[in-house]
LUMNU-795867 format. One line per field, with one value per residue (C-alpha): chain; x, y, z; residue in one letter. Coordinates in Angstrom, 3 decimals. Example, Ala and Ser with C-alpha at 12.3 -4.5 7.8 and 13.67 -1.06 7.14 Angstrom:
<recs>
chain: (A:A) $
c1: (12.300:13.670) $
c2: (-4.500:-1.060) $
c3: (7.800:7.140) $
res: (A:S) $
</recs>
This chain:
<recs>
chain: (A:A:A:A:A:A:A:A:A:A:A:A:A:A:A:A:A:A:A:A:A:A:A:A:A:A:A:A:A:A:A:A:A:A:A:A:A:A:A:A:A:A:A:A:A:A:A:A:A:A:A:A:A:A:A:A:A:A:A:A:A:A:A:A:A:A:A:A:A:A:A:A:A:A:A:A:A:A:A:A:A:A:A:A:A:A:A:A:A:A:A:A:A:A:A:A:A:A:A:A:A:A:A:A:A:A:A:A:A:A:A:A:A:A:A:A:A:A:A:A:A:A:A:A:A) $
c1: (50.501:50.684:48.951:46.173:46.942:44.637:45.605:43.708:45.934:44.656:44.512:46.915:46.750:46.702:44.272:41.636:42.150:41.659:38.501:37.200:38.399:36.779:33.184:33.762:34.555:31.837:29.107:26.767:28.346:26.366:23.236:23.774:21.451:18.769:15.525:11.844:11.897:14.483:18.213:18.403:21.117:23.685:26.595:25.980:29.408:28.848:26.887:26.602:24.515:24.228:23.341:19.423:20.063:18.854:21.392:22.155:23.725:25.191:24.993:26.739:23.997:23.467:21.044:20.412:18.431:15.513:12.216:10.023:12.218:15.643:18.456:20.007:23.715:22.573:23.908:22.248:19.022:17.847:16.838:14.299:14.521:10.873:9.774:8.573:10.473:14.008:15.835:15.511:16.567:19.474:20.265:19.818:22.033:24.856:24.874:24.751:27.970:30.173:29.353:29.516:26.347:24.164:21.442:18.248:16.862:13.650:12.207:9.098:7.044:4.447:7.909:8.302:11.685:14.816:14.689:13.639:13.860:10.939:12.545:16.096:16.131:19.206:19.849:18.317:14.742) $
c2: (-7.463:-4.432:-4.061:-1.292:0.958:3.281:6.804:7.685:8.272:5.815:7.296:6.783:4.693:7.413:9.674:6.769:5.941:9.643:9.957:6.939:8.179:11.537:9.270:7.766:11.008:13.021:10.832:13.659:16.910:17.660:16.980:19.198:22.089:24.424:26.133:25.704:26.059:23.116:22.301:18.907:16.093:18.872:18.900:21.144:23.589:25.846:25.438:28.329:28.363:32.420:34.122:33.926:30.035:29.731:28.453:28.826:26.551:26.940:24.238:22.929:24.376:27.643:29.064:32.142:30.143:29.279:31.100:31.401:33.001:34.925:33.162:35.533:36.874:35.020:32.002:31.016:28.693:29.479:26.965:29.002:27.650:28.149:25.906:22.635:20.446:22.427:20.102:17.199:19.731:20.775:16.873:16.360:19.530:18.740:14.826:15.307:18.207:16.368:13.126:14.957:13.137:14.486:16.231:17.516:21.060:22.310:25.518:26.676:28.522:30.032:31.674:35.513:36.716:34.983:31.168:28.810:25.214:23.122:19.610:18.181:14.209:12.347:8.967:6.782:5.243) $
c3: (-78.434:-76.764:-73.312:-73.087:-70.393:-68.742:-68.982:-65.272:-62.603:-60.004:-56.395:-53.661:-50.820:-48.332:-50.306:-50.191:-46.268:-45.360:-47.547:-45.571:-42.623:-42.736:-43.749:-40.529:-38.046:-39.964:-41.045:-40.298:-40.654:-44.054:-42.621:-39.286:-40.123:-38.130:-39.651:-39.061:-35.271:-34.846:-35.001:-36.018:-36.039:-34.423:-31.550:-29.107:-28.817:-26.206:-22.548:-20.292:-17.220:-16.212:-13.053:-13.071:-13.641:-17.613:-19.024:-22.703:-25.548:-28.929:-31.756:-34.944:-36.682:-37.785:-35.403:-37.672:-39.693:-37.171:-38.564:-35.336:-33.315:-32.401:-31.158:-28.536:-30.103:-33.377:-31.759:-28.391:-27.268:-23.716:-21.300:-19.071:-15.460:-15.044:-17.293:-15.622:-17.709:-17.263:-15.101:-17.890:-20.919:-18.865:-18.157:-21.218:-22.696:-20.371:-21.050:-24.798:-24.267:-22.325:-24.358:-27.589:-29.142:-31.555:-30.253:-32.281:-30.408:-30.726:-30.142:-28.418:-31.141:-28.242:-26.686:-28.367:-28.372:-27.707:-28.967:-25.754:-26.082:-25.613:-25.952:-26.692:-28.155:-28.342:-30.275:-32.901:-32.869) $
res: (M:Q:R:K:T:D:A:R:P:R:P:S:F:A:R:V:A:A:T:F:A:A:A:L:V:F:P:S:A:A:L:A:E:C:G:Q:G:A:C:N:D:V:K:I:T:Y:F:Y:V:D:G:S:N:A:S:W:L:S:T:S:G:N:E:T:L:L:N:Q:C:A:A:D:G:G:V:L:L:K:I:D:P:L:R:A:N:A:D:W:L:Y:S:T:A:L:S:A:F:M:A:N:Q:T:V:S:V:R:V:D:P:T:V:P:G:T:C:T:I:A:Y:I:T:M:G:K:L) $
</recs>
């Protein structure tokens, strides 16, 4: 009696291991995006403080998709130093940037022009 063989090649161990490792390292890469006034499940990729004490940040999302404002240079969101919560926003953004944590960034729809950050959330509920 002849043994029936499967014509499909079996994936190599290295390929399976690489796929599993990518899923662990980049679990939310497909979910990170901006739109409707917020960038959700993103990482802060750039952090800058200018000469007027305003802080600027860029995320792993596509800031040009924000529909309530225009990101400066197409990528920068502003923490306005005149906002009452500016110190808290700065602290949260810097902590997330240094720890490479995922955040959600909401822009203020009442401020015309440059995207001004209203709040930043970090962590899971």
